[in-house]
N, CA, C and O of each residue as an XYZ file, in Angstrom:
580
protein
N     147.437     25.141    108.750
C     146.447     25.393    109.772
C     146.254     26.894    109.871
O     147.219     27.657    109.905
N     145.002     27.305    109.918
C     144.651     28.717    109.956
C     143.741     28.994    111.143
O     142.981     28.133    111.587
N     143.841     30.212    111.640
C     142.940     30.631    112.717
C     142.546     32.082    112.507
O     143.380     32.934    112.199
N     141.294     32.337    112.677
C     140.786     33.701    112.763
C     140.520     33.908    114.248
O     139.683     33.226    114.839
N     141.240     34.854    114.846
C     141.088     35.068    116.285
C     140.468     36.436    116.525
O     140.777     37.411    115.840
N     139.592     36.481    117.508
C     138.905     37.721    117.847
C     138.974     37.942    119.350
O     138.678     37.051    120.146
N     139.374     39.157    119.716
C     139.364     39.522    121.132
C     137.910     39.762    121.519
O     137.219     40.571    120.901
N     137.451     39.048    122.550
C     136.047     39.134    122.931
C     135.885     39.502    124.399
O     136.736     39.199    125.236
N     134.769     40.165    124.686
C     134.355     40.384    126.070
C     133.620     39.153    126.568
O     133.648     38.828    127.755
N     132.955     38.469    125.628
C     132.279     37.195    125.912
C     131.981     36.511    124.594
O     131.872     37.161    123.554
N     131.848     35.186    124.647
C     131.498     34.412    123.452
C     130.913     33.077    123.896
O     131.229     32.567    124.971
N     130.056     32.525    123.045
C     129.459     31.222    123.349
C     129.147     30.475    122.058
O     129.051     31.063    120.980
N     128.992     29.173    122.200
C     128.635     28.297    121.087
C     127.432     27.473    121.506
O     127.400     26.892    122.591
N     126.446     27.434    120.625
C     125.216     26.698    120.875
C     125.056     25.599    119.816
O     125.287     25.831    118.629
N     124.663     24.416    120.258
C     124.362     23.295    119.371
C     123.011     22.730    119.787
O     122.815     22.374    120.949
N     122.091     22.647    118.851
C     120.742     22.124    119.124
C     120.086     22.816    120.314
O     119.450     22.167    121.144
N     120.243     24.129    120.394
C     119.598     24.905    121.443
C     120.290     24.865    122.793
O     119.796     25.461    123.750
N     121.428     24.176    122.897
C     122.160     24.068    124.165
C     123.525     24.735    124.040
O     124.224     24.549    123.044
N     123.901     25.509    125.050
C     125.235     26.107    125.090
C     126.231     24.991    125.388
O     126.123     24.312    126.409
N     127.217     24.801    124.480
C     128.228     23.763    124.684
C     129.570     24.344    125.122
O     130.434     23.618    125.613
N     129.742     25.650    124.946
C     130.967     26.312    125.365
C     130.721     27.793    125.504
O     130.007     28.386    124.696
N     131.310     28.405    126.532
C     131.144     29.841    126.745
C     132.324     30.374    127.540
O     132.848     29.703    128.429
N     132.736     31.605    127.201
C     133.813     32.273    127.937
C     133.440     33.728    128.186
O     132.550     34.281    127.541
N     134.133     34.324    129.124
C     134.073     35.769    129.316
C     135.180     36.385    128.471
O     135.327     36.043    127.297
N     135.953     37.282    129.052
C     137.035     37.933    128.313
C     138.059     36.912    127.829
O     138.445     35.998    128.558
N     138.486     37.089    126.591
C     139.484     36.183    126.039
C     139.508     36.222    124.529
O     139.296     37.263    123.907
N     139.775     35.047    123.946
C     139.920     34.942    122.501
C     138.989     33.867    121.954
O     138.989     32.731    122.427
N     138.199     34.238    120.955
C     137.452     33.271    120.158
C     138.386     32.837    119.041
O     138.856     33.664    118.260
N     138.654     31.534    118.966
C     139.546     30.970    117.956
C     138.708     30.156    116.984
O     138.171     29.110    117.349
N     138.593     30.634    115.743
C     137.956     29.860    114.685
C     139.096     29.151    113.971
O     139.959     29.804    113.384
N     139.109     27.810    114.013
C     140.261     27.017    113.589
C     139.949     26.204    112.338
O     138.984     25.442    112.305
N     140.775     26.375    111.313
C     140.633     25.620    110.069
C     141.837     24.729    109.848
O     142.978     25.173    109.978
N     141.586     23.472    109.514
C     142.661     22.507    109.294
C     142.717     22.171    107.806
O     141.701     21.856    107.185
N     143.931     22.244    107.246
C     144.125     21.984    105.827
C     144.904     20.689    105.617
O     145.550     20.187    106.537
N     144.836     20.154    104.398
C     145.603     18.965    104.034
C     147.073     19.241    104.309
O     147.580     20.321    104.007
N     147.745     18.265    104.880
C     149.171     18.395    105.156
C     149.495     19.007    106.505
O     150.659     19.020    106.904
N     148.503     19.514    107.217
C     148.757     20.059    108.551
C     149.149     18.931    109.497
O     148.756     17.780    109.306
N     149.932     19.277    110.521
C     150.371     18.270    111.486
C     150.469     18.877    112.878
O     150.159     20.052    113.078
N     150.900     18.068    113.836
C     150.993     18.492    115.225
C     151.955     19.653    115.417
O     151.713     20.535    116.241
N     153.050     19.655    114.654
C     154.023     20.736    114.776
C     153.386     22.077    114.397
O     153.636     23.087    115.055
N     152.579     22.092    113.359
C     151.898     23.330    112.975
C     150.863     23.727    114.025
O     150.698     24.910    114.324
N     150.169     22.739    114.582
C     149.194     23.022    115.637
C     149.889     23.648    116.844
O     149.403     24.629    117.406
N     151.022     23.081    117.236
C     151.780     23.620    118.372
C     152.249     25.045    118.095
O     152.156     25.912    118.964
N     152.745     25.284    116.903
C     153.229     26.619    116.528
C     152.094     27.637    116.552
O     152.253     28.743    117.069
N     150.949     27.260    115.990
C     149.809     28.170    115.955
C     149.283     28.440    117.365
O     148.965     29.581    117.703
N     149.191     27.400    118.183
C     148.725     27.579    119.554
C     149.660     28.509    120.327
O     149.197     29.382    121.061
N     150.956     28.330    120.168
C     151.912     29.198    120.847
C     151.696     30.646    120.428
O     151.694     31.556    121.257
N     151.515     30.841    119.129
C     151.300     32.202    118.622
C     150.031     32.809    119.207
O     150.033     33.963    119.637
N     148.950     32.038    119.224
C     147.674     32.540    119.741
C     147.769     32.854    121.229
O     147.342     33.920    121.673
N     148.325     31.934    121.992
C     148.345     32.123    123.446
C     149.317     33.214    123.885
O     149.219     33.715    125.006
N     150.245     33.582    123.025
C     151.210     34.626    123.369
C     151.006     35.917    122.570
O     151.751     36.882    122.740
N     149.990     35.927    121.698
C     149.749     37.098    120.852
C     149.305     38.277    121.710
O     148.347     38.170    122.476
N     149.998     39.387    121.578
C     149.727     40.556    122.417
C     148.620     41.395    121.773
O     148.876     42.253    120.929
N     147.389     41.122    122.196
C     146.225     41.797    121.617
C     145.312     42.419    122.660
O     144.203     42.854    122.348
N     145.786     42.457    123.904
C     145.027     43.058    124.999
C     145.783     44.269    125.514
O     147.013     44.299    125.487
N     145.045     45.269    125.983
C     145.647     46.527    126.415
C     146.326     46.418    127.771
O     145.846     45.742    128.682
N     147.453     47.101    127.874
C     148.116     47.254    129.168
C     147.613     48.542    129.824
O     146.694     49.180    129.310
N     148.201     48.921    130.940
C     147.764     50.109    131.686
C     147.941     51.402    130.887
O     147.299     52.410    131.184
N     148.815     51.373    129.872
C     149.049     52.556    129.047
C     148.199     52.567    127.776
O     148.367     53.436    126.921
N     147.286     51.601    127.655
C     146.415     51.560    126.487
C     147.082     51.008    125.238
O     146.606     51.255    124.130
N     148.166     50.269    125.391
C     148.872     49.657    124.260
C     148.609     48.154    124.246
O     148.481     47.538    125.303
N     148.528     47.570    123.074
C     148.336     46.124    122.960
C     149.651     45.424    123.290
O     150.443     45.117    122.399
N     149.872     45.178    124.565
C     151.106     44.558    125.036
C     150.878     43.291    125.850
O     151.844     42.644    126.256
N     149.615     42.917    126.099
C     149.333     41.770    126.955
C     148.722     40.628    126.150
O     147.969     40.851    125.203
N     149.061     39.398    126.546
C     148.450     38.237    125.907
C     147.294     37.720    126.764
O     147.050     38.233    127.856
N     146.599     36.724    126.277
C     145.393     36.220    126.948
C     145.701     35.678    128.340
O     144.891     35.820    129.257
N     146.854     35.064    128.498
C     147.224     34.524    129.803
C     147.464     35.644    130.809
O     147.092     35.529    131.977
N     148.082     36.715    130.354
C     148.412     37.831    131.244
C     147.179     38.576    131.735
O     147.230     39.218    132.784
N     146.076     38.506    131.002
C     144.858     39.191    131.465
C     143.918     38.229    132.194
O     142.832     38.623    132.620
N     144.338     36.960    132.336
C     143.493     35.975    132.998
C     142.298     35.574    132.154
O     141.252     35.205    132.687
N     142.451     35.646    130.832
C     141.363     35.333    129.915
C     141.268     33.859    129.551
O     142.024     33.023    130.044
N     140.320     33.569    128.675
C     140.032     32.199    128.248
C     140.086     32.091    126.732
O     140.096     33.094    126.019
N     140.122     30.850    126.257
C     140.018     30.557    124.828
C     138.717     29.809    124.571
O     138.339     28.925    125.341
N     138.036     30.164    123.492
C     136.901     29.393    122.984
C     137.313     28.940    121.594
O     137.403     29.754    120.675
N     137.566     27.636    121.434
C     138.079     27.082    120.184
C     136.937     26.416    119.422
O     136.287     25.501    119.926
N     136.705     26.890    118.197
C     135.599     26.415    117.369
C     136.161     25.963    116.026
O     136.862     26.723    115.358
N     135.855     24.725    115.626
C     136.304     24.243    114.319
C     135.529     24.965    113.228
O     134.321     25.176    113.338
N     136.249     25.343    112.165
C     135.590     26.022    111.048
C     136.312     25.668    109.753
O     137.282     26.319    109.365
N     135.817     24.618    109.092
C     136.474     24.139    107.884
C     136.427     25.156    106.756
O     137.246     25.084    105.840
N     135.503     26.097    106.793
C     135.408     27.079    105.708
C     136.637     27.990    105.648
O     136.849     28.649    104.630
N     137.445     28.046    106.699
C     138.675     28.832    106.651
C     139.676     28.245    105.665
O     140.592     28.938    105.223
N     139.506     26.969    105.318
C     140.400     26.322    104.361
C     139.925     26.506    102.922
O     140.519     25.940    102.004
N     138.885     27.273    102.714
C     138.329     27.463    101.373
C     139.293     28.185    100.446
O     140.046     29.067    100.858
N     139.247     27.788     99.193
C     139.951     28.506     98.134
C     138.933     29.446     97.511
O     137.892     29.007     97.021
N     139.234     30.739     97.531
C     138.255     31.740     97.101
C     138.766     32.639     95.974
O     138.104     33.608     95.602
N     139.934     32.319     95.438
C     140.519     33.196     94.429
C     139.756     33.184     93.105
O     139.689     34.209     92.427
N     139.182     32.044     92.730
C     138.499     31.932     91.439
C     137.003     31.781     91.636
O     136.543     31.132     92.576
N     136.268     32.383     90.749
C     134.830     32.176     90.711
C     134.077     32.765     91.881
O     134.605     33.548     92.670
N     132.814     32.357     91.963
C     131.913     32.871     92.994
C     131.430     31.790     93.945
O     130.488     32.004     94.708
N     132.071     30.634     93.903
C     131.724     29.538     94.809
C     133.012     29.016     95.425
O     133.952     28.701     94.696
N     133.081     28.915     96.745
C     134.319     28.441     97.370
C     134.571     26.968     97.069
O     133.644     26.172     96.917
N     135.850     26.635     96.988
C     136.273     25.247     96.840
C     136.914     24.823     98.155
O     137.669     25.580     98.765
N     136.608     23.621     98.577
C     137.162     23.131     99.843
C     138.167     22.009     99.622
O     138.402     21.197    100.517
N     138.763     21.963     98.431
C     139.697     20.892     98.102
C     140.963     20.923     98.950
O     141.644     19.904     99.066
N     141.293     22.060     99.543
C     142.488     22.126    100.388
C     142.198     21.795    101.852
O     143.124     21.694    102.658
N     140.931     21.628    102.199
C     140.570     21.280    103.579
C     140.966     19.832    103.875
O     140.878     18.962    103.008
N     141.395     19.595    105.091
C     141.722     18.231    105.510
C     140.458     17.377    105.529
O     139.355     17.885    105.733
N     140.630     16.086    105.316
C     139.500     15.169    105.425
C     138.953     15.223    106.856
O     139.713     15.456    107.796
N     137.650     15.011    107.028
C     137.038     15.180    108.358
C     137.740     14.430    109.493
O     137.931     14.995    110.569
N     138.124     13.176    109.277
C     138.755     12.414    110.364
C     140.088     13.033    110.770
O     140.388     13.131    111.960
N     140.884     13.450    109.797
C     142.178     14.067    110.090
C     141.985     15.457    110.708
O     142.713     15.839    111.625
N     141.015     16.198    110.207
C     140.738     17.525    110.767
C     140.313     17.405    112.224
O     140.754     18.187    113.066
N     139.459     16.432    112.526
C     139.028     16.270    113.918
C     140.186     15.835    114.802
O     140.297     16.293    115.939
N     141.041     14.968    114.305
C     142.197     14.525    115.085
C     143.071     15.728    115.447
O     143.484     15.868    116.599
N     143.355     16.594    114.475
C     144.213     17.748    114.740
C     143.493     18.818    115.567
O     144.119     19.500    116.379
N     142.194     18.965    115.364
C     141.409     19.877    116.201
C     141.468     19.402    117.660
O     141.731     20.194    118.564
N     141.222     18.113    117.878
C     141.270     17.563    119.232
C     142.665     17.719    119.843
O     142.800     18.025    121.028
N     143.689     17.509    119.031
C     145.068     17.692    119.501
C     145.289     19.146    119.919
O     145.835     19.413    120.990
N     144.862     20.083    119.069
C     145.012     21.509    119.363
C     144.341     21.846    120.687
O     144.931     22.528    121.526
N     143.120     21.377    120.881
C     142.370     21.652    122.111
C     143.083     21.037    123.317
O     143.205     21.685    124.356
N     143.552     19.797    123.189
C     144.245     19.138    124.299
C     145.509     19.913    124.685
O     145.807     20.070    125.869
N     146.241     20.392    123.692
C     147.447     21.176    123.978
C     147.068     22.515    124.609
O     147.750     22.991    125.517
N     145.988     23.120    124.132
C     145.532     24.395    124.693
C     145.150     24.238    126.158
O     145.389     25.138    126.964
N     144.561     23.109    126.504
C     144.143     22.874    127.881
C     145.327     22.762    128.830
O     145.159     22.873    130.044
N     146.513     22.546    128.295
C     147.727     22.494    129.114
C     148.311     23.885    129.359
O     149.232     24.040    130.161
N     147.777     24.895    128.671
C     148.249     26.275    128.826
C     147.698     26.856    130.127
O     146.926     26.218    130.842
N     148.115     28.068    130.402
C     147.731     28.726    131.647
C     146.473     29.582    131.470
O     146.429     30.721    131.936
N     145.446     29.035    130.796
C     144.168     29.731    130.689
C     143.073     28.705    130.383
O     143.328     27.697    129.723
N     141.862     28.964    130.864
C     140.754     28.037    130.636
C     140.403     27.929    129.147
O     140.539     28.890    128.391
N     139.950     26.742    128.749
C     139.592     26.489    127.347
C     138.190     25.900    127.286
O     137.862     24.959    128.008
N     137.370     26.471    126.409
C     136.060     25.927    126.088
C     136.069     25.627    124.582
O     136.917     26.136    123.850
N     135.128     24.806    124.130
C     135.105     24.437    122.716
C     133.690     24.444    122.169
O     132.698     24.494    122.895
N     133.659     24.392    120.854
C     132.419     24.102    120.153
C     132.309     22.595    120.029
O     132.910     21.861    120.814
N     131.549     22.128    119.052
C     131.400     20.695    118.811
C     131.793     20.434    117.368
O     131.158     20.953    116.450
N     132.818     19.649    117.159
C     133.353     19.413    115.829
C     132.262     18.908    114.883
O     131.497     18.006    115.223
N     132.207     19.499    113.702
C     131.310     19.126    112.598
C     129.828     19.335    112.887
O     128.982     18.863    112.126
N     129.502     20.022    113.955
C     128.096     20.296    114.271
C     127.675     21.606    113.613
O     128.508     22.432    113.240
N     126.374     21.772    113.483
C     125.823     23.060    113.067
C     125.788     23.927    114.320
O     124.941     23.736    115.193
N     126.708     24.873    114.401
C     126.874     25.666    115.618
C     126.392     27.094    115.404
O     126.495     27.643    114.307
N     125.881     27.669    116.441
C     125.541     29.089    116.484
C     126.560     29.738    117.415
O     126.609     29.436    118.608
N     127.366     30.627    116.858
C     128.417     31.275    117.633
C     128.002     32.713    117.913
O     127.690     33.477    117.000
N     128.005     33.056    119.171
C     127.703     34.423    119.583
C     128.964     35.017    120.206
O     129.689     34.344    120.939
N     129.210     36.293    119.899
C     130.381     36.932    120.472
C     130.164     38.425    120.586
O     129.400     39.034    119.838
N     130.851     38.978    121.532
C     130.916     40.419    121.677
C     132.379     40.764    121.430
O     133.210     40.702    122.336
N     132.682     41.135    120.164
C     134.045     41.448    119.771
C     134.453     42.734    120.457
O     133.768     43.750    120.341
N     135.558     42.695    121.168
C     136.044     43.830    121.939
C     137.020     44.631    121.088
O     138.159     44.206    120.893
N     136.602     45.752    120.593
C     137.476     46.621    119.804
C     136.778     47.268    118.619
O     136.503     48.466    118.684
N     136.482     46.578    117.577
C     136.746     45.163    117.311
C     138.229     44.901    117.054
O     138.928     45.719    116.455
N     138.684     43.752    117.517
C     140.057     43.312    117.302
C     139.996     41.902    116.732
O     139.527     40.977    117.396
N     140.472     41.740    115.498
C     140.430     40.465    114.793
C     141.722     40.291    114.016
O     142.173     41.222    113.348
N     142.332     39.093    114.095
C     143.560     38.797    113.370
C     143.453     37.452    112.686
O     142.795     36.533    113.174
N     144.119     37.357    111.539
C     144.194     36.125    110.764
C     145.598     35.567    110.974
O     146.579     36.222    110.623
N     145.709     34.364    111.544
C     147.017     33.744    111.785
C     147.103     32.406    111.079
O     146.093     31.731    110.877
N     148.313     32.027    110.706
C     148.517     30.706    110.122
C     149.847     30.142    110.601
O     150.721     30.873    111.066
N     149.977     28.831    110.478
C     151.214     28.173    110.891
C     151.754     27.370    109.732
O     152.798     26.729    109.858
């Protein structure tokens, strides 16, 4: 399981012209599920994301996590994160989980995130989404479990 996380001042997801999820300050989580991923990896990745110190403290150091700043998570499924890009000029998605399994683990990840101490918004699994964000920094990290 992989996540590209971005510290944002705001972010939103639109599907068919309608906003389906939006947050203010927090983390945009682009989540990719690969073959062989399971709940334990989802839990590990969620813990890392929710406790990752990527927000500034009073001294201007990245010492605070999303919960400590009262921020939110916007979780968006993105199967392209599972792409194999080492060879050629066209990505291969053979390592991506099958759609039903990917959605099951995405839904599990979101349900576990909703139990954390910060609000959670989502995109719409397998939809053509338009993601808007104001990356704060910019601050972007690639995490995996």
